[in-house]
C-alpha positions as CSV (number, residue, x, y, z in Angstrom):
1,M,-23.9,5.0,4.1
2,P,-20.3,5.8,3.1
3,T,-17.5,3.9,4.7
4,P,-15.6,5.9,7.3
5,P,-11.9,6.5,6.6
6,F,-9.4,4.6,8.7
7,H,-6.4,6.0,10.6
8,L,-3.1,4.1,10.6
9,A,0.2,5.2,12.2
10,F,3.5,3.4,11.4
11,P,7.2,3.9,12.0
12,V,9.7,5.4,9.5
13,H,13.4,5.9,9.7
14,D,13.4,9.2,7.8
15,L,10.6,11.8,7.3
16,A,12.1,13.2,4.1
17,A,12.2,9.7,2.5
18,A,8.6,9.1,3.7
19,R,7.5,12.4,2.1
20,A,9.2,11.5,-1.2
21,F,7.6,8.0,-1.2
22,Y,4.1,8.8,0.0
23,G,3.8,12.3,-1.3
24,G,6.0,12.1,-4.4
25,L,5.8,8.6,-5.7
26,L,2.3,7.6,-4.5
27,G,0.8,11.2,-4.9
28,C,-0.7,11.3,-1.4
29,P,-1.3,14.9,-0.3
30,E,0.4,15.9,2.9
31,G,-1.6,17.1,5.9
32,R,-0.4,18.2,9.3
33,S,3.1,17.5,10.4
34,S,5.8,18.1,13.0
35,D,9.5,17.3,13.4
36,H,8.4,13.8,14.4
37,W,5.5,12.8,12.2
38,V,3.7,13.5,8.9
39,D,0.0,12.9,8.0
40,F,-0.9,11.8,4.5
41,D,-4.2,11.5,2.7
42,F,-3.9,7.9,1.5
43,H,-6.9,7.6,-0.9
44,G,-9.2,9.3,1.6
45,H,-7.7,7.6,4.7
46,Q,-5.3,9.2,7.2
47,V,-1.9,7.5,7.5
48,V,0.7,8.9,9.7
49,A,4.5,8.3,9.3
50,H,6.1,8.6,12.8
51,L,9.8,9.0,13.1
52,A,10.9,5.8,15.0
53,P,13.9,4.4,13.2
54,E,14.4,1.7,15.9
55,E,11.0,0.2,15.0
56,T,11.6,-0.1,11.2
57,G,12.6,-3.0,9.1
58,R,11.1,-5.7,7.0
59,A,8.4,-7.9,8.6
60,R,8.1,-11.6,8.5
61,A,6.4,-13.2,5.5
62,N,4.0,-16.2,5.0
63,Q,3.5,-18.3,1.9
64,V,0.3,-17.5,0.1
65,D,-0.2,-19.0,-3.3
66,G,3.5,-19.7,-3.6
67,K,4.5,-16.1,-2.9
68,E,6.2,-14.6,0.2
69,V,3.5,-12.2,1.5
70,P,4.6,-9.8,4.2
71,V,2.6,-10.6,7.3
72,R,2.4,-7.0,8.4
73,H,1.2,-4.7,5.6
74,F,-1.5,-2.2,4.8
75,G,-3.0,-0.8,1.6
76,V,-6.1,0.1,-0.3
77,I,-8.5,-1.5,-2.7
78,L,-8.6,0.6,-5.8
79,E,-11.0,0.6,-8.8
80,W,-9.8,-1.8,-11.6
81,E,-8.6,1.0,-13.9
82,A,-6.9,3.0,-11.2
83,W,-5.0,-0.1,-10.0
84,H,-3.7,-0.7,-13.4
85,A,-2.7,2.9,-13.9
86,L,-0.8,2.9,-10.5
87,A,0.9,-0.4,-11.5
88,E,2.2,1.1,-14.7
89,R,3.2,4.3,-13.0
90,L,5.2,2.4,-10.4
91,R,6.8,0.2,-13.0
92,A,7.8,3.3,-15.0
93,A,9.4,4.7,-11.8
94,G,11.5,1.6,-11.5
95,V,9.9,0.4,-8.2
96,R,11.1,-3.0,-7.0
97,F,8.1,-5.0,-6.0
98,V,8.0,-7.6,-3.2
99,I,5.3,-9.2,-5.3
100,E,4.9,-8.1,-8.9
101,P,1.6,-6.8,-10.1
102,G,-0.6,-9.7,-11.2
103,I,-4.0,-11.3,-11.3
104,R,-5.1,-13.9,-8.8
105,F,-8.1,-16.2,-9.1
106,A,-8.7,-15.3,-12.8
107,G,-12.2,-16.1,-13.9
108,Q,-13.3,-17.0,-10.3
109,V,-15.5,-15.4,-7.8
110,G,-12.7,-13.4,-6.1
111,E,-10.8,-12.4,-9.2
112,Q,-8.4,-9.7,-8.1
113,A,-5.2,-7.9,-9.1
114,T,-2.6,-7.3,-6.4
115,M,0.9,-6.0,-5.9
116,F,3.2,-5.5,-2.9
117,L,6.0,-3.0,-2.4
118,L,8.0,-1.6,0.5
119,D,8.4,2.0,1.5
120,P,11.9,3.3,2.3
121,S,11.6,2.1,5.9
122,G,10.6,-1.4,5.0
123,N,6.8,-1.0,5.7
124,A,4.9,-3.3,3.3
125,L,2.0,-1.9,1.2
126,E,-0.5,-3.9,-0.8
127,F,-2.6,-2.3,-3.5
128,K,-5.4,-4.5,-4.8
129,T,-8.5,-4.4,-6.9
130,F,-11.4,-6.7,-7.7
131,R,-12.9,-7.3,-11.1
132,D,-16.2,-7.1,-9.4
133,M,-16.2,-4.9,-6.2
134,S,-19.4,-6.5,-4.9
135,R,-17.3,-9.7,-4.5
136,I,-14.7,-8.4,-2.1
137,F,-15.9,-10.6,0.7
138,A,-17.4,-13.4,-1.4
139,R,-16.3,-17.0,-0.8
C-alpha cells in the first residue's frame, strides 16, 4: 500500500520569495494559489506557503551530534542518488546551509546523508537519505 502524501502549511513573509525558493530553486511545481497562499508539490506532498510575516523567523535549535539542528523543520527522505544530485545543485546555486550536506552513522545500521537549509522566511528544511531505505526506523 503506498504511503499517503502529507499536507503541511507554514508561514512566509513574501509569496514571491517563496515561489522563487520552492518553485525555482527546489523545482517544486506550483498548484493552486491566492493572494495569501501558494500550494507546492513537494516531492508528492502538498506544502502550502501562507503569507504571515509576523509568524516567520528562525526557530530554536538543539545540539545533535555536535551540530545546531533547528527544532522546527520539515523535509523529505530522498533516494540516495537524488539526495546527492540535490546537494550538488544547491551547492552550485550558492545556498548557505544551516548544516552542510554530510554523512551520519557511516557504516552503521542507520547510515544516512542529511543537510539543512532555510527558506527566505527562516523556515528550516531537512533533506535526508538512507544508504538502505529499509533501515529508516531501525535502531
